[in-house]
Residue frames as a rotation matrix with the C-alpha (Angstrom) as fourth column:
MET 1
0.418 0.591 -0.690 89.25
-0.619 -0.370 -0.693 73.88
-0.665 0.716 0.211 121.27
GLU 2
0.196 -0.252 0.948 89.47
0.370 0.914 0.166 71.29
-0.908 0.318 0.273 118.58
PHE 3
-0.028 -0.309 -0.951 91.30
-0.769 -0.601 0.218 72.03
-0.638 0.737 -0.221 115.33
GLU 4
0.548 0.206 0.811 90.81
0.281 0.868 -0.410 69.96
-0.788 0.452 0.418 112.11
LEU 5
-0.467 -0.723 0.509 92.66
0.676 0.079 0.733 69.76
-0.570 0.686 0.452 108.88
GLY 6
-0.318 0.320 0.892 92.04
0.838 -0.345 0.423 72.75
0.443 0.883 -0.159 106.72
ASP 7
0.645 0.580 -0.497 91.01
0.759 -0.561 0.330 75.02
-0.087 -0.590 -0.803 109.51
ASN 8
0.117 -0.562 0.819 92.17
0.279 -0.773 -0.570 78.65
0.953 0.295 0.066 109.22
VAL 9
0.635 -0.032 -0.772 93.89
0.772 0.022 0.635 79.47
-0.003 -0.999 0.039 112.52
VAL 10
0.599 -0.486 0.636 95.91
-0.315 -0.873 -0.371 82.37
0.736 0.022 -0.676 114.03
TYR 11
0.407 -0.626 -0.666 99.16
0.898 0.408 0.165 81.79
0.169 -0.665 0.728 116.01
PRO 12
0.883 0.280 -0.376 99.69
0.385 -0.891 0.241 85.07
-0.268 -0.357 -0.895 117.79
HIS 13
0.163 -0.918 -0.360 103.51
-0.065 -0.375 0.925 85.43
-0.985 -0.127 -0.120 117.31
HIS 14
-0.706 -0.610 0.360 103.40
0.268 0.240 0.933 84.46
-0.655 0.755 -0.006 113.61
GLY 15
-0.644 0.435 -0.630 100.03
-0.714 -0.636 0.291 85.28
-0.274 0.637 0.720 112.13
ALA 16
0.420 0.879 0.224 97.22
-0.688 0.469 -0.554 83.31
-0.592 0.079 0.802 110.29
GLY 17
-0.722 -0.611 -0.325 97.76
-0.683 0.553 0.478 79.98
-0.113 0.567 -0.816 108.71
GLN 18
0.412 0.809 -0.420 96.01
-0.808 0.538 0.243 76.81
0.422 0.240 0.874 107.80
VAL 19
0.141 -0.250 0.958 96.14
-0.651 0.705 0.280 73.42
-0.745 -0.664 -0.063 109.61
LEU 20
-0.108 -0.375 -0.921 98.01
-0.957 0.289 -0.006 71.09
0.269 0.881 -0.390 107.28
LYS 21
-0.250 -0.101 -0.963 98.32
-0.018 0.995 -0.100 67.94
0.968 -0.008 -0.250 109.35
LYS 22
0.386 0.300 0.872 97.11
-0.916 0.009 0.402 66.57
0.113 -0.954 0.278 112.70
GLU 23
0.349 -0.371 -0.861 99.41
-0.148 0.885 -0.441 63.54
0.925 0.281 0.254 113.66
LYS 24
0.981 -0.144 0.131 100.78
-0.088 0.273 0.958 61.65
-0.174 -0.951 0.255 116.50
ARG 25
0.462 -0.886 0.019 104.58
-0.203 -0.127 -0.971 62.05
0.863 0.445 -0.239 117.02
VAL 26
0.789 -0.266 -0.553 107.05
0.613 0.393 0.685 60.87
0.035 -0.880 0.474 119.48
MET 27
0.287 -0.691 0.663 109.27
-0.014 -0.696 -0.718 63.70
0.958 0.196 -0.209 120.62
PHE 28
-0.329 -0.510 0.795 111.51
-0.810 -0.280 -0.515 63.66
0.485 -0.813 -0.321 123.69
GLY 29
-0.980 -0.119 -0.157 110.27
-0.044 0.908 -0.416 60.06
0.192 -0.401 -0.896 124.42
GLU 30
-0.577 0.816 0.018 106.69
0.078 0.077 -0.994 61.00
-0.813 -0.572 -0.109 124.59
GLU 31
-0.681 0.480 0.553 103.82
0.711 0.253 0.657 60.37
0.175 0.840 -0.513 122.17
ARG 32
-0.408 0.549 -0.729 101.66
0.139 -0.752 -0.644 63.50
-0.902 -0.365 0.231 121.68
GLU 33
0.316 0.521 0.793 99.27
0.935 -0.028 -0.354 64.69
-0.162 0.853 -0.495 118.94
TYR 34
-0.462 -0.481 -0.745 100.42
0.346 -0.871 0.348 67.75
-0.816 -0.097 0.569 117.03
LEU 35
0.742 0.666 0.076 99.08
0.408 -0.360 -0.839 70.21
-0.531 0.654 -0.539 114.66
THR 36
-0.491 -0.855 0.164 101.21
0.726 -0.298 0.620 71.23
-0.481 0.424 0.767 111.74
ILE 37
0.622 0.731 -0.281 100.31
0.488 -0.642 -0.592 74.75
-0.613 0.231 -0.756 110.59
LYS 38
-0.312 -0.663 0.681 101.54
0.950 -0.243 0.199 76.58
0.033 0.708 0.705 107.53
ILE 39
0.190 0.193 -0.963 101.86
0.425 -0.900 -0.097 80.30
-0.885 -0.390 -0.253 108.07
LEU 40
0.635 0.316 0.705 101.16
0.731 0.047 -0.680 81.82
-0.248 0.948 -0.201 104.77
HIS 41
0.983 -0.167 0.081 102.64
-0.134 -0.940 -0.315 85.38
0.129 0.298 -0.946 104.80
ASN 42
0.363 -0.926 0.102 106.16
-0.898 -0.319 0.302 84.24
-0.247 -0.202 -0.948 105.85
ASP 43
0.444 -0.113 -0.889 106.18
-0.532 0.765 -0.363 80.68
0.721 0.634 0.279 104.43
MET 44
-0.633 -0.564 0.531 106.77
-0.746 0.261 -0.612 79.14
0.207 -0.783 -0.586 107.88
THR 45
0.181 0.646 -0.742 105.54
-0.152 0.763 0.628 75.90
0.972 -0.001 0.236 109.28
VAL 46
-0.492 -0.401 0.773 105.03
-0.805 -0.128 -0.579 75.47
0.331 -0.907 -0.259 112.93
MET 47
-0.260 0.394 -0.882 104.11
0.245 0.910 0.335 72.41
0.934 -0.129 -0.333 115.02
VAL 48
-0.469 0.136 0.873 101.98
-0.778 -0.531 -0.336 72.78
0.417 -0.837 0.355 118.10
PRO 49
-0.957 0.171 -0.236 100.99
0.237 0.928 -0.287 70.11
0.170 -0.330 -0.928 120.48
CYS 50
-0.230 0.959 0.168 97.20
0.279 -0.101 0.955 69.77
0.932 0.267 -0.244 120.42
GLU 51
0.336 0.434 -0.836 96.91
0.906 0.095 0.413 69.88
0.258 -0.896 -0.361 124.30
ASN 52
-0.283 -0.504 -0.816 98.89
0.742 -0.654 0.147 73.09
-0.608 -0.564 0.559 124.44
ALA 53
-0.459 0.129 0.879 97.22
0.818 -0.324 0.475 74.93
0.347 0.937 0.043 121.54
GLY 54
0.615 0.783 0.097 95.12
0.603 -0.546 0.581 76.99
0.508 -0.299 -0.808 123.82
LYS 55
0.584 -0.487 -0.650 97.95
0.544 -0.360 0.758 77.99
-0.603 -0.796 0.055 126.04
ALA 56
-0.565 -0.777 0.276 99.92
0.732 -0.318 0.603 79.04
-0.381 0.543 0.748 122.89
GLY 57
-0.247 0.643 -0.725 96.89
-0.188 -0.765 -0.615 81.24
-0.951 -0.015 0.310 122.01
LEU 58
-0.991 0.113 0.074 95.95
0.097 0.211 0.973 79.40
0.095 0.971 -0.220 118.81
ARG 59
-0.271 0.953 -0.133 92.50
0.160 -0.092 -0.983 80.27
-0.949 -0.288 -0.127 117.85
ARG 60
0.057 0.396 0.917 90.32
0.922 0.332 -0.201 80.30
-0.384 0.856 -0.345 114.75
VAL 61
-0.878 -0.309 0.366 90.44
0.438 -0.829 0.349 83.27
0.195 0.466 0.863 112.31
ILE 62
-0.749 0.566 -0.345 88.02
-0.085 -0.598 -0.797 86.10
-0.657 -0.568 0.496 113.15
ASP 63
-0.289 0.723 0.628 84.47
0.895 0.437 -0.092 86.12
-0.341 0.536 -0.773 111.71
GLU 64
-0.106 0.341 0.934 82.54
0.721 -0.621 0.308 88.86
0.685 0.706 -0.181 109.67
GLU 65
0.792 0.605 0.080 81.19
0.383 -0.594 0.707 90.57
0.475 -0.530 -0.702 112.80
THR 66
0.456 -0.780 -0.428 84.81
0.672 -0.013 0.740 90.59
-0.583 -0.626 0.518 114.51
VAL 67
-0.384 -0.583 0.716 86.28
0.912 -0.362 0.195 92.05
0.145 0.728 0.670 111.24
GLN 68
0.316 0.530 0.787 83.85
0.493 -0.801 0.341 95.06
0.810 0.280 -0.514 111.56
LYS 69
0.967 0.002 -0.254 84.87
0.237 -0.361 0.902 95.60
-0.090 -0.933 -0.349 115.27
VAL 70
0.129 -0.991 0.033 88.51
0.791 0.123 0.599 95.36
-0.598 -0.051 0.800 114.28
LEU 71
-0.248 -0.180 0.952 88.08
0.817 -0.568 0.105 97.93
0.521 0.803 0.288 111.46
GLY 72
0.795 0.552 0.251 86.40
0.290 -0.709 0.643 100.19
0.533 -0.438 -0.724 114.09
VAL 73
0.703 -0.601 -0.381 89.50
0.443 -0.049 0.895 99.85
-0.556 -0.798 0.231 116.31
LEU 74
-0.214 -0.787 0.578 91.76
0.954 -0.043 0.296 100.70
-0.208 0.615 0.760 113.28
SER 75
-0.223 0.130 0.966 89.85
0.562 -0.792 0.236 103.86
0.796 0.596 0.104 112.60
ASP 76
0.753 0.394 -0.527 89.54
0.646 -0.296 0.703 104.97
0.121 -0.870 -0.477 116.29
LYS 77
0.762 -0.490 0.423 91.60
-0.483 -0.865 -0.134 107.65
0.432 -0.103 -0.896 117.95
VAL 78
-0.165 -0.888 -0.430 95.02
-0.037 0.441 -0.897 106.92
0.986 -0.132 -0.106 119.27
SER 79
0.850 0.332 -0.408 94.99
0.346 0.232 0.909 105.49
0.397 -0.914 0.083 122.84
GLU 80
0.704 -0.585 0.403 97.25
-0.704 -0.505 0.499 106.76
-0.088 -0.635 -0.767 125.70
MET 81
0.758 -0.565 -0.326 100.72
0.400 0.797 -0.452 105.24
0.516 0.212 0.830 125.31
PRO 82
0.478 -0.650 -0.591 103.90
0.587 -0.264 0.765 105.79
-0.654 -0.713 0.255 127.48
LYS 83
0.900 -0.193 -0.390 105.87
-0.353 -0.849 -0.394 108.78
-0.255 0.492 -0.832 126.25
ASN 84
-0.031 -0.999 0.015 109.19
-0.812 0.035 0.583 107.09
-0.583 0.006 -0.812 126.70
TRP 85
0.154 0.223 -0.962 109.89
-0.941 0.330 -0.074 105.04
0.301 0.917 0.261 123.69
ASN 86
-0.740 -0.623 -0.252 111.38
-0.473 0.749 -0.464 102.21
0.478 -0.224 -0.850 125.64
ARG 87
-0.710 0.622 0.330 108.24
-0.163 0.311 -0.936 101.80
-0.685 -0.718 -0.119 127.82
ARG 88
0.128 0.877 -0.462 106.06
-0.822 -0.167 -0.544 102.26
-0.555 0.450 0.700 124.79
PHE 89
-0.300 -0.381 -0.875 107.89
-0.817 0.575 0.031 99.52
0.491 0.724 -0.484 123.00
LYS 90
-0.991 -0.131 -0.019 107.50
-0.096 0.808 -0.581 97.07
0.091 -0.574 -0.813 125.93
HIS 91
-0.479 0.876 -0.058 103.85
-0.388 -0.271 -0.881 98.15
-0.787 -0.400 0.469 126.26
ASN 92
0.236 0.398 -0.886 103.11
-0.968 0.023 -0.248 97.45
-0.078 0.917 0.391 122.56
ARG 93
-0.587 -0.504 -0.634 105.05
-0.559 0.818 -0.133 94.16
0.586 0.276 -0.762 122.61
ASP 94
-0.955 0.218 0.203 102.99
-0.038 0.586 -0.809 92.95
-0.295 -0.780 -0.551 125.53
LYS 95
-0.001 0.949 -0.315 99.79
-0.622 -0.247 -0.743 93.84
-0.783 0.195 0.591 123.84
ILE 96
-0.065 -0.149 -0.987 100.94
-0.926 0.379 0.004 91.82
0.373 0.914 -0.162 120.70
LYS 97
-0.884 -0.462 -0.068 101.83
-0.389 0.809 -0.442 88.81
0.260 -0.364 -0.894 122.92
THR 98
-0.485 0.709 0.512 98.25
-0.545 0.212 -0.811 88.48
-0.683 -0.673 0.284 124.17
GLY 99
-0.929 0.186 0.319 97.07
0.357 0.670 0.651 87.19
-0.093 0.719 -0.689 120.75
ASP 100
-0.011 0.964 -0.265 94.00
0.599 -0.206 -0.774 89.29
-0.801 -0.167 -0.575 121.17
ILE 101
-0.171 -0.060 0.983 93.08
0.971 -0.179 0.158 90.72
0.167 0.982 0.089 117.71
TYR 102
0.812 0.524 0.257 91.65
0.471 -0.849 0.240 94.00
0.344 -0.074 -0.936 119.26
GLU 103
0.669 -0.645 -0.369 94.96
0.215 -0.306 0.927 94.50
-0.711 -0.700 -0.066 121.09
LEU 104
-0.244 -0.746 0.620 97.02
0.801 0.206 0.562 93.85
-0.547 0.634 0.547 117.89
ALA 105
0.185 0.450 0.873 94.73
0.890 -0.454 0.045 96.27
0.417 0.769 -0.485 115.92
GLU 106
0.980 0.126 -0.151 95.16
0.185 -0.850 0.493 98.99
-0.066 -0.511 -0.857 118.56
VAL 107
0.106 -0.988 -0.112 99.12
0.329 -0.071 0.942 98.63
-0.938 -0.136 0.318 118.40
VAL 108
-0.325 -0.233 0.917 98.91
0.941 0.023 0.339 98.77
-0.100 0.972 0.212 114.63
ARG 109
0.557 0.679 0.479 96.66
0.720 -0.682 0.129 101.81
0.414 0.273 -0.868 114.72
ASN 110
0.884 -0.216 -0.415 98.78
0.187 -0.649 0.738 103.68
-0.429 -0.730 -0.533 117.36
LEU 111
-0.132 -0.984 0.119 102.02
0.500 0.037 0.865 103.04
-0.856 0.173 0.487 115.59
ALA 112
-0.027 0.195 0.980 100.44
0.985 -0.161 0.059 104.11
0.169 0.967 -0.188 112.22
ILE 113
0.816 0.513 0.268 99.34
0.475 -0.858 0.196 107.35
0.330 -0.033 -0.943 113.70
ARG 114
0.640 -0.670 -0.376 102.63
0.071 -0.436 0.897 107.99
-0.765 -0.601 -0.232 115.56
GLU 115
-0.297 -0.773 0.560 104.70
0.775 0.148 0.614 107.22
-0.558 0.617 0.556 112.41
HIS 116
0.228 0.438 0.870 102.44
0.890 -0.457 -0.003 109.65
0.396 0.775 -0.493 110.47
GLU 117
0.972 0.182 0.150 102.84
0.105 -0.902 0.419 112.48
0.212 -0.391 -0.896 113.12
LYS 118
0.759 -0.626 0.181 106.31
-0.548 -0.462 0.697 111.93
-0.353 -0.628 -0.693 114.61
GLY 119
0.151 -0.701 -0.697 108.02
-0.683 0.436 -0.586 109.01
0.715 0.565 -0.413 113.08
LEU 120
0.971 0.216 0.106 109.11
-0.225 0.659 0.717 105.81
0.086 -0.720 0.689 114.72
SER 121
0.074 -0.980 0.184 112.33
-0.853 0.034 0.521 104.58
-0.517 -0.196 -0.833 116.12
THR 122
-0.545 -0.423 -0.724 114.07
-0.763 0.607 0.220 101.62
0.346 0.673 -0.654 114.38
GLY 123
-0.991 0.120 0.057 112.65
0.079 0.876 -0.475 99.06
-0.108 -0.466 -0.878 116.81
GLU 124
-0.219 0.970 -0.103 109.08
-0.191 -0.146 -0.971 100.47
-0.957 -0.192 0.217 116.64
LYS 125
-0.109 0.135 -0.985 109.36
-0.982 -0.169 0.086 100.47
-0.155 0.976 0.151 112.82
GLN 126
-0.827 -0.296 -0.478 110.22
-0.388 0.916 0.104 96.77
0.406 0.272 -0.872 112.92
MET 127
-0.804 0.586 0.100 107.40
0.162 0.379 -0.911 96.11
-0.572 -0.717 -0.399 115.45
PHE 128
-0.098 0.761 -0.641 104.98
-0.613 -0.554 -0.564 98.02
-0.784 0.337 0.521 113.18
THR 129
-0.309 -0.097 -0.946 105.96
-0.931 0.233 0.281 96.16
0.194 0.968 -0.163 110.15
ARG 130
-0.948 -0.090 -0.307 105.62
-0.032 0.982 -0.188 92.68
0.318 -0.168 -0.933 111.94
ALA 131
-0.570 0.817 -0.089 102.20
0.087 -0.049 -0.995 93.64
-0.817 -0.575 -0.043 113.72
LYS 132
-0.178 0.450 -0.875 100.97
-0.871 -0.487 -0.073 94.86
-0.459 0.749 0.478 110.36
LYS 133
-0.549 -0.144 -0.823 101.88
-0.650 0.693 0.312 91.49
0.526 0.706 -0.474 108.58
ILE 134
-0.979 0.202 -0.010 100.36
0.168 0.784 -0.597 89.44
-0.113 -0.587 -0.802 111.49
LEU 135
-0.351 0.886 -0.305 97.03
-0.119 -0.365 -0.923 91.53
-0.929 -0.287 0.233 111.20
ALA 136
-0.135 0.217 -0.967 97.04
-0.954 -0.293 0.068 91.47
-0.269 0.931 0.247 107.38
SER 137
-0.915 -0.269 -0.300 97.58
-0.324 0.934 0.150 87.72
0.240 0.235 -0.942 107.46
GLU 138
-0.707 0.707 0.021 94.24
0.433 0.457 -0.777 87.31
-0.559 -0.540 -0.629 109.43
LEU 139
-0.123 0.675 -0.728 92.37
-0.433 -0.696 -0.573 89.74
-0.893 0.245 0.377 107.35
MET 140
-0.593 -0.274 -0.758 93.39
-0.806 0.202 0.557 87.98
0.001 0.940 -0.340 104.37
TYR 141
-0.944 0.309 -0.116 91.42
0.310 0.951 0.009 84.94
0.113 -0.027 -0.993 105.51
ALA 142
-0.483 0.762 -0.432 88.60
0.396 -0.250 -0.884 86.91
-0.781 -0.597 -0.181 107.00
LEU 143
0.139 0.539 -0.831 88.03
-0.420 -0.727 -0.543 89.07
-0.897 0.425 0.125 104.05
GLU 144
0.431 -0.048 0.901 88.99
0.564 0.794 -0.227 86.32
-0.705 0.606 0.369 101.49
LYS 145
0.872 -0.284 -0.399 91.71
-0.466 -0.732 -0.497 88.36
-0.151 0.619 -0.770 99.93
ASP 146
0.493 -0.837 -0.239 95.25
0.603 0.526 -0.599 87.31
0.627 0.151 0.764 98.67
GLU 147
0.140 -0.589 -0.796 98.24
0.953 -0.139 0.270 88.52
-0.270 -0.796 0.542 100.82
ASP 148
-0.861 -0.480 0.172 98.93
0.506 -0.842 0.187 91.73
0.055 0.248 0.967 98.76
GLY 149
-0.231 0.837 0.496 95.34
0.247 -0.443 0.862 92.61
0.941 0.322 -0.104 98.72
ALA 150
0.607 0.475 -0.637 94.91
0.696 0.069 0.714 92.30
0.383 -0.877 -0.289 102.41
GLU 151
-0.236 -0.768 -0.595 98.12
0.891 -0.415 0.182 94.42
-0.387 -0.488 0.783 103.02
GLU 152
-0.797 -0.112 0.594 97.01
0.441 -0.779 0.446 97.02
0.413 0.617 0.670 100.62
TYR 153
0.259 0.937 0.232 93.56
0.330 -0.312 0.891 97.21
0.908 -0.155 -0.390 102.13
LEU 154
0.546 -0.015 -0.838 95.13
0.837 -0.021 0.546 97.57
-0.026 -1.000 0.001 105.62
ASP 155
-0.507 -0.812 -0.290 97.56
0.808 -0.565 0.169 100.22
-0.301 -0.148 0.942 104.55
ASN 156
-0.504 0.507 0.699 94.77
0.327 -0.637 0.698 102.21
0.800 0.580 0.156 102.86
LEU 157
0.528 0.750 -0.398 92.64
0.586 0.017 0.810 101.97
0.615 -0.661 -0.431 105.92
LEU 158
0.238 -0.581 -0.778 95.59
0.932 -0.087 0.351 103.18
-0.272 -0.809 0.521 108.05
ALA 159
-0.764 -0.502 0.405 96.47
0.633 -0.705 0.319 106.04
0.125 0.500 0.857 105.73
GLU 160
-0.128 0.864 0.486 92.94
0.292 -0.436 0.851 107.26
0.948 0.251 -0.197 105.86
SER 161
0.698 0.458 -0.551 92.78
0.609 0.026 0.793 107.08
0.377 -0.889 -0.261 109.62
ALA 162
-0.115 -0.832 -0.543 96.15
0.920 -0.295 0.257 108.67
-0.374 -0.470 0.800 110.22
ALA 163
-0.736 -0.040 0.675 95.14
0.456 -0.767 0.452 111.54
0.500 0.641 0.583 107.75
GLU 164
0.230 0.958 0.174 91.91
0.341 -0.246 0.907 111.96
0.912 -0.149 -0.383 109.75
GLN 165
0.480 -0.166 -0.861 93.66
0.877 0.101 0.470 112.02
0.009 -0.981 0.194 113.00
GLY 166
-0.570 -0.820 -0.059 95.96
0.809 -0.572 0.136 114.61
-0.146 0.029 0.989 111.75
ALA 167
-0.480 0.491 0.727 93.04
0.338 -0.661 0.670 116.72
0.810 0.567 0.152 110.46
LEU 168
0.511 0.794 -0.329 91.44
0.514 0.025 0.857 116.50
0.689 -0.607 -0.396 113.84
ALA 169
0.080 -0.594 -0.800 94.45
0.986 -0.071 0.152 117.61
-0.147 -0.801 0.580 115.81
């Protein structure tokens, strides 16, 4: 997949950002083409070698149709998770690592519902906060909102969903 200047992209471990530069650089004695990506929600800049962009999970921001599917995942019922918090943490971390927007949305939804019902361990709270930031950063581009607007939108959606889940239980 080719990326150009100004493209809105998602780097799975950090969230959505914009391609600022595409340039050749010599690193470790090798000349390669790199993408410089500005991750907006945490003010970070990452450089990714163009030939490894796919392996790193770099992809374009989701489109309108995918946004609707993601919103569906967020309002779905909680899916089966390991009971043991340690296994659950690893299970969720592995889902986030895939870079798949649906897996990320599922983790965010499941942790939101669990937080609402039982509370989260410190590690899970941190994971939930980070996963929500990554998801909100992509929704920010996809829904053309600012960062605060995207986070508020996501928080409201999760609160509604968690309340509905509680009412159904």
